[in-house]
Every structure is written in structure tokens, then in C-alpha cells.
C-alpha positions as CSV (number, residue, x, y, z in Angstrom):
1,M,0.0,0.0,0.0
2,A,2.8,2.4,0.9
3,S,4.6,1.7,-2.4
4,Y,1.4,2.3,-4.3
5,I,0.8,5.7,-2.7
6,V,4.4,6.8,-3.4
7,E,4.5,5.5,-6.9
8,T,1.1,7.0,-7.9
9,R,1.0,10.4,-6.3
10,G,3.1,12.0,-9.0
11,S,0.7,10.8,-11.7
12,V,-1.8,13.1,-13.5
13,I,-5.1,11.3,-13.8
14,S,-7.1,11.7,-17.0
15,G,-10.1,10.3,-18.9
16,Q,-12.7,8.2,-17.1
17,T,-10.6,8.2,-13.9
18,R,-10.5,12.0,-13.7
19,D,-14.2,12.3,-14.6
20,A,-15.1,9.8,-11.8
21,A,-13.0,11.7,-9.3
22,L,-14.8,15.0,-10.2
23,R,-18.2,13.3,-9.9
24,C,-17.2,12.0,-6.4
25,L,-16.1,15.5,-5.5
26,F,-19.2,17.3,-6.6
27,D,-21.5,14.6,-5.1
28,L,-19.7,14.9,-1.7
29,I,-19.9,18.7,-1.6
30,V,-23.7,18.5,-2.2
31,A,-24.0,16.0,0.6
32,A,-22.1,18.3,2.9
33,A,-24.3,21.2,1.9
34,A,-27.4,19.2,2.8
35,G,-26.1,18.1,6.2
36,H,-24.1,21.1,7.5
37,E,-26.9,22.5,9.6
38,D,-27.7,19.2,11.3
39,R,-27.0,19.0,15.1
40,G,-24.0,16.7,14.8
41,P,-22.0,19.0,12.4
42,L,-23.1,22.0,14.4
43,A,-21.7,20.5,17.5
44,V,-18.4,19.6,15.8
45,R,-18.0,23.2,14.6
46,R,-18.5,24.4,18.1
47,A,-15.7,22.0,19.3
48,V,-13.4,22.5,16.3
49,G,-11.1,24.8,18.2
50,L,-9.8,21.7,20.1
51,M,-8.0,20.9,16.9
52,G,-6.0,24.2,16.8
53,Q,-6.4,27.4,14.9
54,G,-5.9,28.0,11.2
55,E,-7.2,29.6,8.0
56,V,-8.6,26.5,6.3
57,P,-12.3,27.0,5.5
58,V,-15.0,24.9,7.2
59,W,-17.5,24.5,4.4
60,F,-20.7,26.5,4.4
61,S,-20.0,28.1,7.8
62,G,-17.8,31.2,7.3
63,V,-15.5,29.6,10.0
64,A,-11.9,28.7,9.5
65,S,-9.8,26.1,11.4
66,S,-6.7,24.1,11.2
67,P,-6.4,21.4,8.5
68,L,-7.3,18.8,11.0
69,G,-10.3,20.8,12.4
70,A,-11.6,21.6,8.9
71,A,-11.3,17.9,7.8
72,W,-13.2,16.8,10.9
73,A,-16.0,19.4,10.6
74,N,-16.4,18.9,6.8
75,S,-16.5,15.1,7.2
76,A,-19.2,15.5,9.8
77,A,-21.3,17.6,7.5
78,A,-20.8,15.3,4.5
79,S,-21.9,12.1,6.4
80,A,-24.7,13.7,8.5
81,Q,-27.6,12.7,6.3
82,D,-26.2,9.5,4.8
83,L,-26.3,11.0,1.4
84,D,-22.6,10.5,0.8
85,D,-21.5,8.0,-1.9
86,G,-21.3,4.3,-1.2
87,H,-19.3,1.4,-2.6
88,R,-20.9,-2.0,-2.7
89,L,-17.7,-4.1,-2.3
90,A,-16.5,-1.9,0.5
91,R,-19.9,-1.8,2.1
92,G,-19.3,1.8,3.2
93,H,-18.7,5.4,2.3
94,P,-15.3,6.4,1.1
95,G,-16.1,9.9,-0.1
96,A,-17.0,11.3,3.3
97,V,-13.5,10.3,4.5
98,V,-11.3,11.0,1.5
99,I,-12.6,14.3,0.1
100,P,-12.8,16.2,3.4
101,T,-9.3,15.0,4.1
102,V,-7.9,16.0,0.7
103,I,-9.3,19.5,0.4
104,P,-8.0,21.0,3.7
105,I,-4.6,19.2,3.5
106,G,-4.3,20.2,-0.1
107,Q,-5.1,23.8,0.8
108,A,-2.5,23.8,3.6
109,Q,0.1,22.3,1.2
110,K,-0.9,24.7,-1.6
111,A,-1.4,21.7,-3.9
112,S,-2.9,22.1,-7.3
113,W,-6.4,20.8,-8.2
114,E,-4.7,18.1,-10.3
115,Q,-2.7,16.9,-7.3
116,M,-5.8,16.9,-5.1
117,L,-7.7,14.8,-7.7
118,T,-4.9,12.3,-7.8
119,A,-5.0,12.2,-4.0
120,I,-8.7,11.5,-4.1
121,V,-8.1,8.6,-6.4
122,I,-5.4,7.2,-4.1
123,G,-7.6,7.6,-1.0
124,Y,-10.5,5.8,-2.7
125,E,-8.3,3.0,-4.0
126,V,-6.6,2.3,-0.7
127,G,-9.8,2.6,1.4
128,I,-11.9,0.5,-0.9
129,T,-9.2,-2.2,-1.4
130,I,-8.8,-2.7,2.3
131,A,-12.6,-2.7,3.0
132,A,-13.3,-5.1,0.2
133,A,-10.6,-7.5,1.4
134,R,-12.2,-7.8,4.8
135,R,-13.6,-11.3,5.6
136,S,-16.3,-9.7,7.8
137,Y,-18.2,-6.5,7.8
138,G,-16.6,-3.4,9.2
139,N,-18.3,0.0,9.2
140,T,-16.6,2.8,7.3
141,G,-14.8,4.1,10.4
142,T,-12.8,0.8,10.8
143,W,-11.2,1.3,7.4
144,G,-11.7,5.0,6.6
145,A,-8.5,6.0,8.6
146,Y,-6.4,4.0,6.1
147,A,-8.0,6.1,3.3
148,A,-7.2,9.3,5.1
149,V,-3.6,8.3,5.6
150,A,-3.2,7.5,1.9
151,A,-4.8,10.7,0.7
152,A,-3.0,13.0,3.0
153,G,0.3,11.1,2.6
154,A,0.0,11.5,-1.1
155,L,-0.3,15.3,-0.8
156,C,2.4,15.7,1.8
157,G,5.1,13.7,0.0
158,T,5.3,11.3,2.9
159,S,8.0,8.6,2.6
160,A,7.0,4.9,2.2
161,A,8.6,4.2,5.6
162,V,6.4,6.7,7.4
163,L,3.3,5.6,5.4
164,E,3.8,1.9,6.5
165,H,3.8,2.9,10.1
166,A,1.0,5.4,9.7
167,L,-1.3,2.8,8.0
168,A,-0.5,0.4,10.9
169,I,-1.3,3.1,13.5
170,A,-4.5,4.0,11.7
171,G,-5.7,0.4,11.8
172,E,-5.1,0.2,15.5
173,T,-6.7,3.5,16.5
174,A,-9.6,3.6,14.0
175,P,-13.1,4.0,15.6
176,N,-15.0,0.7,15.9
177,Q,-18.8,0.9,16.2
178,L,-19.8,-2.6,15.1
179,F,-22.3,-3.1,18.0
180,A,-23.5,0.5,18.2
181,S,-24.3,0.3,14.4
182,A,-26.4,-2.9,14.7
183,P,-29.5,-2.6,12.5
184,P,-32.9,-2.2,14.0
185,P,-34.8,-3.4,15.9
186,R,-32.7,-2.6,18.9
187,D,-33.0,-0.5,22.0
188,P,-32.0,2.3,22.1
189,S,-32.6,3.2,18.4
190,P,-29.5,3.4,16.2
191,E,-27.6,6.6,16.3
192,G,-27.6,9.3,13.7
193,S,-25.9,9.0,10.3
194,D,-22.9,11.2,11.2
195,V,-22.1,9.0,14.2
196,K,-23.1,5.4,13.2
197,E,-20.2,4.8,10.8
198,G,-17.5,6.7,12.8
199,I,-16.6,8.5,9.6
200,P,-15.6,11.9,11.0
201,W,-13.5,10.5,13.7
202,S,-11.8,8.1,11.3
203,V,-10.6,11.2,9.5
204,V,-9.1,12.5,12.7
205,T,-7.4,9.2,13.6
206,G,-6.0,8.9,10.1
207,L,-4.5,12.3,10.0
208,T,-3.2,11.9,13.6
209,A,-1.7,8.5,12.6
210,L,0.2,10.1,9.8
211,R,1.7,12.8,12.0
212,L,2.5,10.3,14.8
213,A,4.3,8.0,12.4
214,G,6.4,10.8,11.2
215,E,7.4,11.9,14.6
216,C,8.1,8.3,15.8
217,L,10.4,7.6,12.9
218,K,12.4,10.8,13.5
219,L,13.3,9.6,17.0
220,C,14.5,6.1,17.6
221,V,16.5,4.4,20.3
222,S,19.9,3.0,19.5
223,D,21.2,-0.2,20.9
224,R,23.0,1.7,23.6
225,G,19.7,3.4,24.7
226,H,20.6,6.8,23.3
227,A,18.0,8.8,21.4
228,V,19.1,9.5,17.9
229,I,17.5,11.5,15.1
230,R,16.9,9.7,11.8
231,Y,16.7,12.1,8.9
232,G,15.1,11.5,5.6
233,Q,12.2,9.4,7.0
234,A,9.5,11.9,7.4
235,S,7.5,13.9,4.9
236,K,9.4,15.9,2.3
237,R,6.7,18.6,2.7
238,P,5.5,18.1,6.3
239,V,2.2,19.7,7.2
240,N,1.2,20.8,10.7
241,I,-2.3,19.4,10.8
242,M,-3.0,21.5,13.9
243,A,-2.3,24.9,12.2
244,S,-2.5,26.1,8.7
């Protein structure tokens, strides 16, 4: 997976692939517009300051936040009404993870639209591949963090070594709501759409995993127990997800 991300991020997508990425982008923005005034996204916007300050727009709100805060809030809006795209093999919703990740990180990195479209494709491919390979059902939150790592790592120029660790961390820290998302009838009733799949928080865990992996690989312990700095392992263009 890490090799795929590194090898593909420099590509310029075209033809049907580019058209599909644009359709996913437009579809997701409309879903976010429909859901941004729901109680869940409103609550996230009130709490978004926890993720730091920045100048990255939170969609349809007139509010700005850090890349991490904007990604969290935009994902909450996009998934609120369950209008976001779905993939049958993945049995989940890749768009509400990938696109709210790509736009804020792309803005912070000053990426071009072509670079962001490529990152969208990478995020979809990684997330859906992992989800479809599962032998049992896992809601979007269980695999969405992988997609967030892939998409953000593509934009940040993250090395394969860091991506490998980030994907592993994402898998271990991703939200798991298998029991909370059980279908009705059950008591109490199933939670709202922006909560049931753990989608917004999988964006947070994915971006945090990418940052954590980069920091961990900078600092390692030698055989003598002395801390040493390893250069060349982190992102070529690191982004501070807590500030724009």
C-alpha cells in the first residue's frame, strides 16, 4: 500500500478516472451542503477549536480552522444525512473520508487541483481495497482511517517508511462501532448518520496517525539506549495538521 501511494502520487489522472474523481467531489460537496446544519455537524463546529487554529475554511459556515479541524468538521457535514457516496464491495462510504481529508490538506500544502484529484483517487483505491478485502463487515470508520492516511500522505510527499507505520497506527486506532451500528430493531434506536459509521473520527485518527508515524520515525533508540535522530524518514513537505 505504501509503495502504491508513493508511486502513484506524481501521476496526473485523466479520462474516465478524472471524470469519476470529479463526480465524487461534486457529489460529496452537495451531501455536505445538505447536512451542515444538522445537530452533529453544528456540535463539531463548536468544538473544532480543540484541533487548533488556522485559516482553512470549514464548508458553508464562514468559519476557519486548522487542516485537522476543517477535515473533521467537513466530514461530519458530509456524512450527516447518509447522502454521501457508497461502494458495494467496501460496504461503506469512502467519499466522506477521502474528500474532506484532501481539500484541507491540499489547501495547507498549496497543492494544485490536479494533485488533489490524484490524492482523491489514491484515497479511494486504498480505502476500498482494504474494505473489500475484509472477511467480515466493518463499518466505514474501521477502514476509513487508512484512506485518510493514503490521501494525506500523497499530498504531503510522505515517505514509504512513514506511510507503512501510519497505516498500521490507523488500523489500531480507528473507531469501531460494530455493536453501536447494529441494524434495528434494537434498544435504544440506532444513532444518527454522522455517528453510526464513525466516519468523521476516522478522518481525525487517520491524520493523527500520519503525524504520529512521522514523529516516531524521527526519533529512535539506538542499541545503547541513546536517542538518535533519523533524517530522511519523514515527509518531504510536512504539514502541521493543527495549524495552517
